[in-house]
N, CA, C and O of each residue as an XYZ file, in Angstrom:
900
protein
N       0.844     -1.180      0.000
C       0.000      0.000      0.000
C       0.886      1.238      0.000
O       2.066      1.160      0.341
N       0.315      2.389     -0.385
C       1.091      3.623     -0.441
C       0.821      4.475      0.787
O      -0.318      4.649      1.221
N       1.922      5.003      1.335
C       1.855      5.835      2.528
C       2.681      7.091      2.317
O       3.656      7.064      1.567
N       2.316      8.192      2.961
C       3.145      9.397      2.882
C       4.369      9.273      3.773
O       4.254      8.916      4.945
N       5.543      9.567      3.220
C       6.766      9.561      4.016
C       7.576     10.809      3.699
O       7.378     11.449      2.666
N       8.475     11.140      4.585
C       9.483     12.162      4.339
C      10.787     11.659      4.949
O      10.786     10.790      5.820
N      11.886     12.212      4.483
C      13.204     11.790      4.958
C      13.925     13.011      5.527
O      14.098     14.018      4.840
N      14.333     12.912      6.760
C      14.986     14.030      7.430
C      16.342     14.310      6.808
O      17.128     13.394      6.568
N      16.605     15.567      6.550
C      17.879     15.965      5.949
C      19.059     15.494      6.800
O      19.007     15.512      8.030
N      20.107     15.079      6.125
C      21.298     14.615      6.817
C      21.283     13.150      7.187
O      22.266     12.630      7.716
N      20.153     12.464      6.907
C      20.052     11.050      7.271
C      19.976     10.133      6.053
O      19.703      8.941      6.196
N      20.213     10.675      4.856
C      20.060      9.883      3.640
C      21.333      9.941      2.809
O      21.983     10.982      2.716
N      21.681      8.804      2.204
C      22.786      8.709      1.250
C      22.289      7.982      0.010
O      21.329      7.214      0.079
N      22.939      8.221     -1.122
C      22.581      7.566     -2.382
C      23.659      6.556     -2.754
O      24.852      6.847     -2.683
N      23.220      5.361     -3.154
C      24.137      4.264     -3.474
C      23.839      3.779     -4.889
O      22.708      3.400     -5.194
N      24.848      3.792     -5.746
C      24.686      3.413     -7.143
C      25.529      2.170     -7.424
O      26.727      2.138     -7.143
N      24.879      1.149     -7.984
C      25.467     -0.183     -8.084
C      25.777     -0.567     -9.527
O      24.867     -0.699    -10.345
N      27.050     -0.747     -9.840
C      27.531     -1.435    -11.052
C      27.039     -0.810    -12.362
O      26.672     -1.526    -13.293
N      27.033      0.507    -12.429
C      26.600      1.196    -13.654
C      27.793      1.300    -14.604
O      28.300      2.390    -14.870
N      28.228      0.150    -15.107
C      29.482      0.017    -15.841
C      29.266     -0.184    -17.334
O      28.214     -0.653    -17.770
N      30.283      0.180    -18.108
C      30.173      0.165    -19.564
C      29.834     -1.215    -20.121
O      29.209     -1.309    -21.178
N      30.230     -2.283    -19.440
C      29.965     -3.615    -19.981
C      28.472     -3.883    -20.150
O      28.083     -4.735    -20.949
N      27.645     -3.171    -19.417
C      26.208     -3.418    -19.492
C      25.544     -2.744    -20.690
O      24.351     -2.937    -20.923
N      26.294     -1.967    -21.441
C      25.766     -1.462    -22.706
C      26.650     -1.791    -23.901
O      26.289     -1.495    -25.040
N      27.833     -2.415    -23.645
C      28.751     -2.690    -24.755
C      29.111     -4.159    -24.903
O      29.486     -4.586    -25.995
N      29.010     -4.940    -23.841
C      29.334     -6.361    -23.909
C      28.030     -7.117    -24.165
O      27.146     -7.136    -23.309
N      27.910     -7.733    -25.329
C      26.638     -8.352    -25.728
C      26.201     -9.453    -24.776
O      25.028     -9.825    -24.760
N      27.133     -9.984    -23.976
C      26.767    -11.029    -23.020
C      26.052    -10.467    -21.804
O      25.329    -11.192    -21.121
N      26.243     -9.187    -21.526
C      25.753     -8.621    -20.268
C      24.982     -7.324    -20.473
O      24.999     -6.438    -19.617
N      24.308     -7.220    -21.611
C      23.531     -6.015    -21.887
C      22.336     -5.915    -20.953
O      21.694     -6.917    -20.639
N      22.040     -4.689    -20.510
C      20.870     -4.405    -19.681
C      19.816     -3.727    -20.554
O      20.113     -2.766    -21.263
N      18.597     -4.228    -20.499
C      17.517     -3.651    -21.292
C      17.266     -2.199    -20.892
O      17.173     -1.880    -19.706
N      17.159     -1.324    -21.892
C      16.914      0.104    -21.698
C      17.947      0.731    -20.764
O      17.609      1.546    -19.905
N      19.197      0.344    -20.942
C      20.250      0.854    -20.058
C      20.396      2.368    -20.176
O      20.662      3.042    -19.181
N      20.226      2.908    -21.378
C      20.325      4.359    -21.538
C      19.244      5.081    -20.742
O      19.493      6.138    -20.163
N      18.045      4.509    -20.716
C      16.968      5.104    -19.922
C      17.266      5.044    -18.434
O      16.970      5.983    -17.695
N      17.852      3.939    -17.999
C      18.237      3.801    -16.589
C      19.298      4.838    -16.240
O      19.209      5.488    -15.199
N      20.304      4.998    -17.105
C      21.350      5.974    -16.853
C      20.783      7.390    -16.782
O      21.226      8.195    -15.963
N      19.809      7.694    -17.633
C      19.186      9.019    -17.599
C      18.488      9.254    -16.262
O      18.576     10.346    -15.702
N      17.799      8.242    -15.752
C      17.144      8.389    -14.452
C      18.165      8.491    -13.320
O      17.976      9.252    -12.371
N      19.244      7.721    -13.428
C      20.295      7.825    -12.418
C      20.901      9.228    -12.421
O      21.196      9.774    -11.358
N      21.088      9.815    -13.602
C      21.585     11.187    -13.664
C      20.666     12.141    -12.909
O      21.135     13.031    -12.200
N      19.361     11.956    -13.061
C      18.405     12.810    -12.343
C      18.543     12.626    -10.832
O      18.502     13.597    -10.076
N      18.706     11.385    -10.400
C      18.903     11.121     -8.979
C      20.183     11.771     -8.475
O      20.200     12.380     -7.406
N      21.249     11.638     -9.247
C      22.525     12.203     -8.827
C      22.467     13.719     -8.772
O      23.014     14.328     -7.852
N      21.813     14.332     -9.741
C      21.672     15.788     -9.719
C      20.904     16.235     -8.479
O      21.280     17.201     -7.817
N      19.816     15.514     -8.172
C      19.025     15.864     -6.986
C      19.828     15.661     -5.710
O      19.742     16.471     -4.787
N      20.607     14.586     -5.650
C      21.429     14.328     -4.469
C      22.445     15.455     -4.274
O      22.619     15.957     -3.164
N      23.104     15.841     -5.348
C      24.117     16.899     -5.225
C      23.484     18.230     -4.831
O      24.046     18.963     -4.017
N      22.334     18.549     -5.394
C      21.658     19.808     -5.044
C      21.284     19.854     -3.574
O      21.279     20.917     -2.953
N      20.968     18.678     -3.021
C      20.461     18.617     -1.654
C      21.488     18.080     -0.655
O      21.141     17.691      0.460
N      22.759     18.065     -1.074
C      23.868     17.698     -0.190
C      23.718     16.281      0.374
O      24.068     16.008      1.522
N      23.186     15.388     -0.469
C      23.093     13.969     -0.133
C      24.371     13.288     -0.616
O      24.679     13.384     -1.804
N      25.125     12.611      0.237
C      26.366     11.961     -0.212
C      26.095     10.839     -1.206
O      25.139     10.077     -1.063
N      26.961     10.752     -2.220
C      26.838      9.740     -3.261
C      27.953      8.718     -3.112
O      29.109      9.068     -2.876
N      27.585      7.434     -3.257
C      28.553      6.334     -3.191
C      28.396      5.497     -4.460
O      27.327      4.946     -4.722
N      29.470      5.406     -5.244
C      29.453      4.715     -6.528
C      30.202      3.388     -6.399
O      31.386      3.369     -6.064
N      29.505      2.280     -6.665
C      30.124      0.955     -6.576
C      30.328      0.363     -7.964
O      29.483      0.517     -8.847
N      31.462     -0.318     -8.149
C      31.748     -1.054     -9.377
C      32.160     -2.478     -9.030
O      32.914     -2.708     -8.085
N      31.657     -3.421     -9.801
C      32.003     -4.835     -9.643
C      33.253     -5.086    -10.489
O      33.182     -5.061    -11.718
N      34.388     -5.325     -9.844
C      35.640     -5.569    -10.555
C      36.310     -6.803     -9.945
O      36.594     -6.841     -8.748
N      36.552     -7.796    -10.777
C      36.997     -9.104    -10.287
C      38.492     -9.296    -10.477
O      39.017     -9.159    -11.581
N      39.163     -9.614     -9.386
C      40.550    -10.068     -9.400
C      40.506    -11.551     -9.042
O      40.180    -11.915     -7.912
N      40.835    -12.399    -10.007
C      40.702    -13.841     -9.784
C      41.560    -14.344     -8.631
O      41.266    -15.385     -8.043
N      42.622    -13.607     -8.304
C      43.464    -14.027     -7.178
C      42.714    -13.943     -5.857
O      43.094    -14.578     -4.873
N      41.647    -13.156     -5.845
C      40.873    -12.984     -4.616
C      39.403    -13.388     -4.794
O      38.583    -13.153     -3.907
N      39.079    -13.984     -5.922
C      37.670    -14.263     -6.233
C      37.124    -15.409     -5.393
O      37.874    -16.216     -4.843
N      35.799    -15.456     -5.309
C      35.107    -16.502     -4.572
C      35.305    -17.856     -5.261
O      35.622    -17.902     -6.450
N      35.120    -18.954     -4.527
C      35.216    -20.280     -5.161
C      34.205    -20.431     -6.296
O      33.104    -19.883     -6.237
N      34.583    -21.164     -7.310
C      33.726    -21.494     -8.454
C      33.411    -20.282     -9.331
O      32.463    -20.318    -10.117
N      34.200    -19.207     -9.203
C      33.940    -18.036    -10.040
C      34.120    -18.421    -11.511
O      35.116    -19.060    -11.849
N      33.185    -18.052    -12.396
C      33.275    -18.453    -13.806
C      34.387    -17.724    -14.540
O      34.639    -16.543    -14.300
N      35.053    -18.446    -15.442
C      36.113    -17.867    -16.269
C      35.796    -18.133    -17.736
O      35.027    -19.034    -18.072
N      36.413    -17.320    -18.608
C      36.200    -17.527    -20.036
C      37.290    -18.437    -20.613
O      38.096    -18.996    -19.869
N      37.308    -18.581    -21.927
C      38.246    -19.503    -22.563
C      39.704    -19.099    -22.360
O      40.600    -19.943    -22.411
N      39.939    -17.806    -22.130
C      41.312    -17.333    -21.926
C      41.770    -17.459    -20.476
O      42.932    -17.206    -20.157
N      40.852    -17.848    -19.610
C      41.186    -17.978    -18.200
C      40.905    -16.739    -17.377
O      41.141    -16.734    -16.169
N      40.400    -15.681    -18.012
C      40.035    -14.466    -17.281
C      38.629    -14.609    -16.716
O      37.872    -15.495    -17.113
N      38.291    -13.723    -15.782
C      36.933    -13.711    -15.260
C      35.945    -13.572    -16.400
O      36.168    -12.792    -17.326
N      34.860    -14.319    -16.340
C      33.853    -14.278    -17.395
C      33.123    -12.938    -17.454
O      32.456    -12.644    -18.446
N      33.242    -12.130    -16.412
C      32.649    -10.786    -16.415
C      33.449     -9.890    -15.476
O      34.057    -10.369    -14.518
N      33.447     -8.616    -15.748
C      34.013     -7.593    -14.864
C      35.466     -7.859    -14.486
O      35.873     -7.576    -13.359
N      36.253     -8.399    -15.417
C      37.654     -8.671    -15.125
C      38.410     -7.366    -14.872
O      38.138     -6.351    -15.515
N      39.349     -7.396    -13.944
C      40.061     -6.188    -13.528
C      40.826     -5.531    -14.670
O      41.115     -4.336    -14.607
N      41.159     -6.289    -15.712
C      41.908     -5.742    -16.837
C      41.010     -5.327    -18.006
O      41.503     -4.912    -19.055
N      39.692     -5.441    -17.821
C      38.759     -5.103    -18.894
C      38.353     -3.633    -18.760
O      37.802     -3.248    -17.729
N      38.610     -2.807    -19.772
C      38.232     -1.384    -19.677
C      36.725     -1.160    -19.554
O      36.289     -0.086    -19.138
N      35.930     -2.171    -19.913
C      34.472     -2.009    -19.807
C      33.966     -2.071    -18.373
O      32.770     -1.903    -18.133
N      34.863     -2.311    -17.412
C      34.443     -2.233    -16.009
C      34.315     -0.783    -15.539
O      33.829     -0.539    -14.435
N      34.738      0.175    -16.350
C      34.634      1.588    -15.970
C      33.174      1.991    -15.790
O      32.304      1.533    -16.530
N      32.908      2.843    -14.811
C      31.571      3.393    -14.633
C      31.255      4.310    -15.813
O      32.109      5.087    -16.240
N      30.050      4.225    -16.333
C      29.636      5.027    -17.479
C      29.853      6.514    -17.179
O      29.549      6.990    -16.085
N      30.375      7.226    -18.156
C      30.808      8.602    -17.910
C      29.674      9.507    -17.451
O      29.902     10.446    -16.688
N      28.445      9.233    -17.909
C      27.322     10.101    -17.535
C      27.016     10.064    -16.044
O      26.476     11.021    -15.490
N      27.363      8.951    -15.394
C      26.988      8.767    -13.987
C      28.219      8.519    -13.114
O      28.101      7.993    -12.007
N      29.382      8.892    -13.604
C      30.635      8.648    -12.883
C      30.764      9.582    -11.682
O      30.119     10.629    -11.637
N      31.592      9.207    -10.715
C      31.805     10.064     -9.548
C      32.339     11.440     -9.943
O      33.078     11.580    -10.917
N      31.955     12.435     -9.178
C      32.455     13.793     -9.358
C      33.169     14.253     -8.095
O      32.823     13.851     -6.984
N      34.153     15.086     -8.285
C      34.864     15.725     -7.173
C      35.309     14.700     -6.134
O      36.099     13.807     -6.439
N      34.803     14.829     -4.904
C      35.273     13.956     -3.826
C      34.307     12.806     -3.532
O      34.364     12.208     -2.457
N      33.417     12.493     -4.487
C      32.464     11.396     -4.266
C      33.196     10.060     -4.223
O      34.180      9.849     -4.932
N      32.697      9.162     -3.376
C      33.374      7.890     -3.144
C      33.220      6.946     -4.329
O      32.105      6.685     -4.781
N      34.336      6.439     -4.828
C      34.374      5.387     -5.844
C      34.814      4.113     -5.136
O      35.916      4.054     -4.592
N      33.966      3.104     -5.140
C      34.182      1.904     -4.342
C      34.151      0.671     -5.236
O      33.432      0.632     -6.234
N      34.940     -0.334     -4.866
C      35.048     -1.552     -5.664
C      34.639     -2.746     -4.827
O      34.992     -2.852     -3.652
N      33.881     -3.653     -5.453
C      33.483     -4.887     -4.779
C      33.756     -6.065     -5.698
O      33.863     -5.903     -6.914
N      33.868     -7.263     -5.107
C      34.080     -8.492     -5.868
C      32.952     -9.482     -5.620
O      33.092    -10.677     -5.879
N      31.845     -8.979     -5.122
C      30.698     -9.834     -4.838
C      29.437     -9.036     -5.118
O      29.496     -7.842     -5.411
N      28.304     -9.700     -5.027
C      27.058     -9.045     -5.413
C      26.738     -7.838     -4.535
O      26.423     -6.767     -5.053
N      26.814     -7.996     -3.232
C      26.400     -6.943     -2.316
C      27.490     -5.895     -2.101
O      28.681     -6.205     -2.073
N      27.045     -4.636     -1.949
C      27.967     -3.570     -1.554
C      28.388     -3.713     -0.092
O      29.371     -3.110      0.337
N      27.635     -4.518      0.675
C      27.940     -4.729      2.089
C      28.649     -6.074      2.267
O      28.150     -6.969      2.949
N      29.795     -6.195      1.652
C      30.546     -7.448      1.737
C      31.592     -7.374      2.827
O      31.310     -6.968      3.954
N      32.797     -7.771      2.480
C      33.902     -7.766      3.450
C      34.505     -6.369      3.518
O      35.617     -6.139      3.043
N      33.775     -5.455      4.105
C      34.217     -4.066      4.189
C      33.522     -3.389      5.366
O      32.729     -4.009      6.074
N      33.829     -2.114      5.566
C      33.233     -1.363      6.664
C      32.248     -0.304      6.177
O      32.035      0.713      6.835
N      31.655     -0.558      5.018
C      30.724      0.409      4.414
C      29.583      0.749      5.371
O      29.276      1.923      5.580
N      28.963     -0.259      5.945
C      27.841     -0.019      6.856
C      28.273      0.802      8.059
O      27.557      1.710      8.482
N      29.433      0.492      8.611
C      29.923      1.226      9.781
C      30.150      2.694      9.461
O      29.822      3.565     10.266
N      30.710      2.972      8.288
C      30.957      4.360      7.900
C      29.640      5.121      7.718
O      29.525      6.278      8.124
N      28.660      4.472      7.113
C      27.362      5.121      6.933
C      26.724      5.420      8.291
O      26.227      6.522      8.524
N      26.744      4.437      9.171
C      26.158      4.620     10.504
C      26.867      5.744     11.250
O      26.219      6.549     11.920
N      28.183      5.805     11.140
C      28.950      6.816     11.860
C      28.636      8.225     11.382
O      28.801      9.188     12.131
N      28.179      8.353     10.120
C      27.839      9.665      9.593
C      26.353     10.001      9.743
O      25.872     10.993      9.194
N      25.630      9.158     10.496
C      24.226      9.441     10.787
C      23.233      9.040      9.727
O      22.092      9.503      9.739
N      23.646      8.184      8.805
C      22.766      7.771      7.715
C      21.759      6.723      8.194
O      22.125      5.738      8.835
N      20.485      6.956      7.868
C      19.400      6.028      8.193
C      18.729      5.482      6.934
O      18.264      4.342      6.922
N      18.678      6.291      5.879
C      18.029      5.917      4.622
C      19.072      5.789      3.517
O      20.026      6.564      3.461
N      18.883      4.801      2.637
C      19.718      4.644      1.453
C      18.839      4.661      0.213
O      17.932      3.839      0.079
N      19.103      5.590     -0.689
C      18.481      5.591     -2.018
C      19.332      4.671     -2.886
O      20.512      4.944     -3.105
N      18.742      3.582     -3.384
C      19.530      2.574     -4.110
C      19.043      2.450     -5.542
O      17.844      2.345     -5.797
N      20.004      2.463     -6.488
C      19.712      2.302     -7.916
C      20.886      1.591     -8.568
O      21.990      1.572     -8.024
N      20.641      0.998     -9.754
C      21.721      0.334    -10.483
C      21.277     -0.967    -11.117
O      20.097     -1.161    -11.407
N      22.244     -1.866    -11.333
C      21.984     -3.145    -12.006
C      22.807     -4.253    -11.304
O      23.753     -3.950    -10.576
N      22.444     -5.540    -11.526
C      21.216     -6.070    -12.066
C      20.234     -6.249    -10.919
O      20.623     -6.572     -9.797
N      18.964     -6.038    -11.213
C      17.964     -5.965    -10.147
C      17.914     -7.221     -9.297
O      17.898     -7.140     -8.069
N      17.889     -8.379     -9.938
C      17.704     -9.635     -9.206
C      19.011    -10.187     -8.642
O      19.016    -11.228     -7.986
N      20.110     -9.496     -8.895
C      21.418     -9.976     -8.446
C      22.053     -8.982     -7.472
O      21.843     -9.086     -6.264
N      22.819     -8.031     -7.978
C      23.565     -7.125     -7.092
C      22.665     -6.127     -6.370
O      22.949     -5.763     -5.229
N      21.595     -5.680     -7.007
C      20.638     -4.809     -6.309
C      19.947     -5.606     -5.200
O      19.844     -5.137     -4.067
N      19.485     -6.787     -5.521
C      18.817     -7.636     -4.537
C      19.711     -7.883     -3.318
O      19.275     -7.722     -2.178
N      20.959     -8.273     -3.567
C      21.873     -8.587     -2.462
C      22.175     -7.351     -1.627
O      22.224     -7.428     -0.399
N      22.377     -6.214     -2.284
C      22.693     -4.981     -1.564
C      21.519     -4.517     -0.723
O      21.692     -4.126      0.431
N      20.315     -4.561     -1.301
C      19.127     -4.124     -0.560
C      18.896     -5.006      0.663
O      18.657     -4.497      1.758
N      18.966     -6.309      0.486
C      18.723     -7.216      1.618
C      19.770     -7.040      2.712
O      19.442     -7.068      3.898
N      21.020     -6.859      2.320
C      22.064     -6.644      3.322
C      21.891     -5.301      4.018
O      22.144     -5.187      5.218
N      21.466     -4.290      3.281
C      21.231     -2.976      3.889
C      20.143     -3.062      4.949
O      20.294     -2.524      6.045
N      19.056     -3.734      4.624
C      17.955     -3.892      5.580
C      18.428     -4.680      6.798
O      18.094     -4.338      7.933
N      19.202     -5.729      6.561
C      19.696     -6.550      7.672
C      20.601     -5.753      8.605
O      20.732     -6.083      9.784
N      21.222     -4.709      8.076
C      22.115     -3.883      8.893
C      21.404     -2.664      9.491
O      22.037     -1.799     10.096
N      20.091     -2.609      9.314
C      19.312     -1.586      9.986
C      19.075     -0.314      9.204
O      18.666      0.691      9.786
N      19.319     -0.322      7.896
C      19.029      0.849      7.072
C      17.642      0.738      6.455
O      17.163     -0.357      6.159
N      17.014      1.879      6.267
C      15.779      1.955      5.488
C      16.171      2.185      4.029
O      16.970      3.075      3.736
N      15.623      1.402      3.130
C      15.983      1.486      1.718
C      14.862      2.145      0.926
O      13.699      1.756      1.032
N      15.226      3.145      0.132
C      14.332      3.706     -0.874
C      14.788      3.136     -2.209
O      15.772      3.601     -2.785
N      14.072      2.129     -2.699
C      14.431      1.419     -3.924
C      13.783      2.128     -5.110
O      12.558      2.210     -5.193
N      14.599      2.636     -6.023
C      14.100      3.440     -7.140
C      13.918      2.527     -8.348
O      14.880      2.201     -9.044
N      12.687      2.125     -8.585
C      12.441      1.018     -9.513
C      12.804      1.343    -10.957
O      13.270      0.458    -11.674
N      12.606      2.584    -11.411
C      12.907      2.906    -12.800
C      14.340      3.393    -12.994
O      14.708      3.836    -14.082
N      15.137      3.310    -11.947
C      16.575      3.580    -12.054
C      17.375      2.312    -11.793
O      18.572      2.367    -11.512
N      16.703      1.173    -11.889
C      17.329     -0.153    -11.804
C      16.994     -0.919    -13.075
O      16.072     -0.549    -13.802
N      17.738     -1.983    -13.344
C      17.436     -2.766    -14.533
C      18.167     -4.087    -14.552
O      19.024     -4.367    -13.714
N      17.796     -4.903    -15.548
C      18.405     -6.216    -15.721
C      18.404     -6.565    -17.200
O      18.163     -5.706    -18.047
N      18.672     -7.823    -17.508
C      18.778     -8.244    -18.898
C      17.452     -8.161    -19.639
O      17.428     -8.030    -20.863
N      16.347     -8.237    -18.902
C      15.027     -8.149    -19.517
C      14.068     -7.499    -18.540
O      14.321     -7.447    -17.336
N      12.958     -7.002    -19.078
C      11.941     -6.389    -18.228
C      11.382     -7.404    -17.238
O      11.101     -7.059    -16.090
N      11.218     -8.654    -17.673
C      10.667     -9.682    -16.784
C      11.599     -9.930    -15.598
O      11.138    -10.028    -14.461
N      12.891    -10.032    -15.853
C      13.850    -10.236    -14.765
C      13.832     -9.047    -13.803
O      13.851     -9.223    -12.585
N      13.796     -7.841    -14.360
C      13.782     -6.644    -13.533
C      12.503     -6.523    -12.716
O      12.554     -6.296    -11.507
N      11.371     -6.672    -13.366
C      10.098     -6.460    -12.673
C       9.879     -7.478    -11.567
O       9.451     -7.116    -10.471
N      10.166     -8.743    -11.836
C       9.991     -9.740    -10.780
C      11.024     -9.553     -9.673
O      10.751     -9.855     -8.511
N      12.221     -9.051    -10.034
C      13.212     -8.743     -9.013
C      12.725     -7.641     -8.077
O      12.895     -7.739     -6.861
N      12.129     -6.605     -8.631
C      11.575     -5.512     -7.817
C      10.423     -6.023     -6.960
O      10.333     -5.682     -5.781
N       9.549     -6.829     -7.532
C       8.421     -7.361     -6.761
C       8.897     -8.224     -5.603
O       8.357     -8.133     -4.501
N       9.895     -9.053     -5.837
C      10.447     -9.873     -4.747
C      10.990     -9.000     -3.622
O      10.758     -9.283     -2.447
N      11.710     -7.941     -3.976
C      12.251     -7.049     -2.955
C      11.137     -6.277     -2.258
O      11.179     -6.090     -1.042
N      10.149     -5.830     -3.013
C       9.037     -5.085     -2.409
C       8.333     -5.920     -1.349
O       7.888     -5.381     -0.336
N       8.227     -7.207     -1.563
C       7.583     -8.097     -0.597
C       8.345     -8.197      0.719
O       7.793     -8.643      1.725
N       9.601     -7.786      0.716
C      10.456     -7.994      1.898
C      11.189     -6.727      2.326
O      12.162     -6.787      3.077
N      10.720     -5.595      1.848
C      11.431     -4.335      2.088
C      10.916     -3.669      3.368
O      10.380     -2.561      3.340
N      11.090     -4.358      4.462
C      10.591     -3.860      5.744
C      11.338     -2.598      6.155
O      12.568     -2.551      6.139
N      10.561     -1.565      6.527
C      11.149     -0.307      6.955
C      11.465      0.646      5.830
O      11.759      1.816      6.077
N      11.412      0.167      4.579
C      11.764      0.999      3.432
C      10.591      1.233      2.513
O       9.437      1.136      2.929
N      10.884      1.544      1.256
C       9.828      1.889      0.312
C      10.329      1.702     -1.114
O      11.532      1.701     -1.374
N       9.367      1.542     -2.041
C       9.653      1.493     -3.473
C       9.043      2.734     -4.108
O       7.911      3.105     -3.796
N       9.797      3.378     -5.003
C       9.264      4.567     -5.653
C       9.909      4.728     -7.019
O      10.666      3.864     -7.463
N       9.604      5.846     -7.687
C      10.191      6.151     -8.987
C      11.186      7.299     -8.860
O      11.345      7.880     -7.787
N      11.844      7.615     -9.954
C      12.898      8.622     -9.921
C      12.379      9.984     -9.482
O      12.986     10.642     -8.638
N      11.263     10.403    -10.051
C      10.725     11.722     -9.720
C      10.463     11.857     -8.235
O      10.863     12.847     -7.621
N       9.795     10.872     -7.649
C       9.462     10.963     -6.231
C      10.686     10.785     -5.341
O      10.749     11.365     -4.257
N      11.660      9.991     -5.783
C      12.906      9.882     -5.022
C      13.623     11.227     -4.971
O      14.169     11.603     -3.933
N      13.624     11.950     -6.083
C      14.227     13.285     -6.109
C      13.491     14.224     -5.163
O      14.118     15.019     -4.464
N      12.169     14.137     -5.139
C      11.381     14.979     -4.235
C      11.686     14.655     -2.776
O      11.781     15.557     -1.943
N      11.839     13.388     -2.471
C      12.154     12.998     -1.093
C      13.519     13.512     -0.669
O      13.689     13.952      0.468
N      14.490     13.460     -1.564
C      15.809     13.985     -1.220
C      15.783     15.498     -1.035
O      16.643     16.062     -0.358
N      14.786     16.155     -1.643
C      14.639     17.602     -1.491
C      13.856     17.984     -0.248
O      13.689     19.167      0.049
N      13.368     16.968      0.489
C      12.664     17.249      1.734
C      11.161     17.217      1.651
O      10.485     17.513      2.637
N      10.604     16.859      0.477
C       9.149     16.796      0.330
C       8.575     15.556      1.012
O       9.297     14.603      1.306
N       7.279     15.585      1.256
C       6.532     14.402      1.689
C       5.879     13.789      0.463
O       5.228     14.491     -0.311
N       6.047     12.480      0.280
C       5.619     11.802     -0.937
C       4.925     10.497     -0.582
O       5.319      9.825      0.372
N       3.898     10.132     -1.336
C       3.257      8.829     -1.178
C       4.082      7.765     -1.888
O       4.325      7.866     -3.090
N       4.511      6.751     -1.154
C       5.325      5.675     -1.721
C       4.772      4.321     -1.281
O       4.020      4.225     -0.311
N       5.162      3.273     -2.021
C       4.681      1.927     -1.707
C       5.537      1.323     -0.604
O       6.766      1.302     -0.683
N       4.858      0.836      0.423
C       5.538      0.152      1.523
C       4.870     -1.184      1.793
O       3.654     -1.316      1.661
N       5.661     -2.166      2.167
C       5.139     -3.496      2.443
C       4.310     -3.471      3.724
O       4.650     -2.790      4.692
N       3.226     -4.220      3.707
C       2.386     -4.379      4.891
C       2.098     -5.860      5.054
O       1.607     -6.509      4.130
N       2.401     -6.390      6.220
C       2.211     -7.816      6.424
C       3.321     -8.616      5.774
O       4.440     -8.126      5.625
N       3.020     -9.828      5.394
C       4.018    -10.738      4.840
C       3.676    -11.116      3.405
O       2.622    -11.695      3.141
N       4.570    -10.786      2.486
C       4.475    -11.176      1.068
C       3.099    -10.844      0.486
O       2.366    -11.756      0.105
N       2.732     -9.558      0.408
C       1.408     -9.206     -0.117
C       1.297     -9.291     -1.633
O       0.191     -9.384     -2.165
N       2.430     -9.260     -2.339
C       2.395     -9.255     -3.803
C       2.555    -10.676     -4.323
O       3.675    -11.136     -4.549
N       1.458    -11.359     -4.510
C       1.488    -12.739     -5.024
C       1.375    -12.680     -6.541
O       0.275    -12.738     -7.092
N       2.514    -12.565     -7.209
C       2.467    -12.304     -8.641
C       2.602    -13.582     -9.461
O       3.131    -14.594     -9.001
N       2.106    -13.495    -10.686
C       2.189    -14.584    -11.658
C       2.807    -14.032    -12.936
O       3.072    -12.834    -13.035
N       3.037    -14.909    -13.917
C       3.514    -14.435    -15.211
C       2.539    -13.415    -15.793
O       2.947    -12.452    -16.442
N       1.264    -13.634    -15.558
C       0.240    -12.804    -16.172
C       0.087    -11.432    -15.513
O      -0.223    -10.461    -16.202
N       0.296    -11.327    -14.203
C       0.001    -10.057    -13.544
C       1.231     -9.311    -13.033
O       1.089     -8.244    -12.436
N       2.430     -9.841    -13.249
C       3.630     -9.213    -12.694
C       3.813     -7.788    -13.201
O       4.122     -6.890    -12.418
N       3.627     -7.570    -14.503
C       3.834     -6.235    -15.060
C       2.847     -5.230    -14.482
O       3.205     -4.082    -14.219
N       1.607     -5.661    -14.284
C       0.597     -4.756    -13.716
C       0.937     -4.404    -12.275
O       0.852     -3.237    -11.893
N       1.318     -5.383    -11.473
C       1.669     -5.115    -10.091
C       2.895     -4.213     -9.992
O       2.962     -3.332     -9.135
N       3.857     -4.442    -10.874
C       5.053     -3.597    -10.896
C       4.675     -2.147    -11.174
O       5.196     -1.233    -10.534
N       3.776     -1.935    -12.121
C       3.372     -0.566    -12.493
C       2.658      0.127    -11.351
O       2.671      1.355    -11.265
N       2.029     -0.649    -10.469
C       1.274     -0.062     -9.364
C       2.134      0.297     -8.157
O       1.665      0.984     -7.250
N       3.378     -0.155     -8.132
C       4.253      0.169     -7.003
C       4.557      1.656     -6.954
O       5.280      2.110     -6.068
């Protein structure tokens, strides 16, 4: 259901996940409507900067010497994706860090891996995280769930996230919406308004797993979030 919320200034940070060139140039890992996602992320970043919301940019870059067990490799023996020597791991120029914004690297799905990211956010008084990026059912899913587990409220911006197909993205958002306790799902426009201090009606979970979606109704339920 939708409820009015506002976010107190100084308690929100923006987190951008894996907005890297490989998702628009490597045919194996293309994200559907990636240019549209990048445009929405630009709007979020502009709003964050205008309203003094700290921005944290994450990139998935794999060093096989430190990779997890069973990590996939290609025929040459390099990581099958996001290899440290691949220039396509660069963050897309339109949404790249500016000035003193944090550029962070991970080797796993979640931004809350073997690091002190959560501790640093907590120490700076952050309670809410605006989260956007790719892929919805993978790195976004892992980051959102870990953020909630660490006590953050997540504002998941559905039209600033994406995956290989609309079906993968939409069902990924619906799965997260069913379990986004303490947080909310919204769109880019309303996320920008919230960062500016407005009160906005957003979708919040009530009870346990209220969105019982099927192949037939997933797109409709997604549109209603």
